Steps between C-alpha positions, in 0.01 A plus 500: 500500500811651342762639723448875422116489498295590792145432606267767390464785753247765552592802293543709807760260632721515181800723517597651149864499605711186478768408757823674366690183571303324220669744253855408594536219250400733223763760609775228507399329166597779267427319174189338367346363179185648335314293261232636237315215356154465352283495193687792363811272480328324206508820282869565570442888448344462155143498373350500147818614329585767761780478759539707811588782502281615212435873465219432250276433807434803726625309803724256326844661579592252773727186527286347783378186337270426791306820399441375140123479533425872553813631332458329160113505547471112500121425499357349824378182333833421346708580805270319748486218270866436548399294798433231246865510389697544826654147562847544663596131466863582557444673835742379761481697823791311645722625231383859544571489856844348453593775263388759746699338783798454281486865406518595868143613528330451836130545406270476203191691391271379212201673331211296650266730330610793272283787360337259244317337786628145433584293804782245499309279763165349504301780657158456645419854438554519127491251202766716312776274643743219436216243547339626185824424282604172337763477778237522773763437787580753769821685414544671832487195740795319346711815500424557867597146567830545319561827678455330849721207393791738412449745786388784279253755625216557252231747427231593249438805271131562508328776288255621754409817308491436114325200376421512123282196492270569784200742398562715803882492525703811449638567146804704367471874517407545123175295549192665661524531871324223688238632741603435855182316587576253214870462610364417852318209348824361355685578824261296708421234249842408363805705637460451875378131475790407264752656746345295775515186293875560430580535859302215640592263225869574462621702816721754315789689665409820306231640267598746221214734415523744215401860454699789369455867417164481329184595690348172622222365722726390781395751762651499843184318619550223242869488564448438869216251435744291285769529756268392772397199283863400471576544869184306590614187326875524533736609774808500281398613140683827404311765295670738253447878462349476147182383671435877469811666353396858549387437869636171637439607858694387805392128502674359200816293551731621226500767231500397133673731256380582156604254232872499449538785748806543714501741795806712547451539881391299806129436561324471835349153434625181359465532110566331183542565119294279267709470184518345151778315330387645166217758422199282546398319812301212336675303223541697190630307202650801331635696800874450456595770751665277753687679774856357579536317826766753604254782481236317695767400767573880528130570563506233774796640687381857461163411653669281772726795591190701578302226687283386207423188309511415139200301348620383162248383244481191278231455233449128433369384165143369467629148509653551845864522401726784597670700218864400448631868527330530838645169628847594396485834673355336812795261514756767440365707787480187723864424433605847610285480813652150577818669588382854603157440660659557846511865403129498398287290718416617855705814463410857590577833330831644612507819706812585298460691170722486194489774237533267210207387291675167414540394869233366732533401873334255741561398848451195720556407864621147582542450872752758608627572148350762267578472131484756219438375144609715214346438165703630202304499179753665265880418488719749700835495669379608839205595714503740794284415813421766747613303795821358633502114427754356743432134469565444134297464181490214241320407180195309611506231226869405546601618831796698347633758756507847357734782573353803700619848608328708758529878514266778646236265613471318164630172364620464144471139381719399198337266257705272274392524131475127474203496741279645211617240234209262558263668737218726412483645845784479740426471871744594783454393863636704779489479876378816678 
């Protein structure tokens, strides 16, 4: 039996809470890779002469290519028939994991089943899965193997609420409301059994469930039923707050922000932002709105300074290759983290506060020493820290000692202009 799985217990014996120590790896990891991949990748954001976003459709004003079926009103027969075309012969999970590791990412989450209902593994619960495609081979197992080989934590996005292929699964809000008794059939027939399959077969480190502001069928009772199922079969699997966004309860392990949403204050639980490199999550052949690596690094350090994680998405092409713009940005971010990762991984938010929107702080204790890391995201000649730094300060990347002056309980650190010549974000290290 896999390490994190436990023998099934009686429902009354299962605690809905996970040991808090099991969440420590997540709090220290800071940076992860999200992967949106499925049948929608074939269409690349376009169908029948229309490309998302397309306002000629009532609900077509969206970049999210994984939503192409309802947004561009793709007929069921056509969309579900894409199983006969999905054949990712260039899929190389080892290369995906290497890119994630080289980027400085510490965990990976893939869409095992998105809202379209298609499963990337050979599910015994549904025939709408990878086994029905020309490829036929399991996509999840080899990726899990590669993650384990390279020491990467891994998890699965699973759409427990919406399922557009199942006759009883929930649909988008502009469709007729699914009667609750019908949804319960889907819940018991497909949703819960597939979650159980994923846990028992692949032993994930986390499960990424998905609801948001719409009314949905995930009542507190169903939420807790799903949590209990996860806890029954795994004593390590983390659960995110979007299992029921409007009412996650006290038994989830970390909060999930809205898409590309960045809090401006501390939160009382571990948390992360799921974020895109462009506008779409799934591969969109005409979405050229790529964010620069510098901006994404700023999101990372901002979240880190407030105790949060950054889950950055890549949308592979249907053939299994990663888009070149995504790979370049991953490598640029990895290069920066290669010299500045000490200030990110395993750090805590600083108790010190700086009144400067271009400056972020983290802290770390190493034995008897306590270090302050100062991220400077825009060029400036000095930065003021509300503390007396008596043991010195240096540029983290080069070790260059910087001049300081203390007065009235604050320390002014002077920053040479040349530090900004080839760095997107300069990091200073000071002893407290």
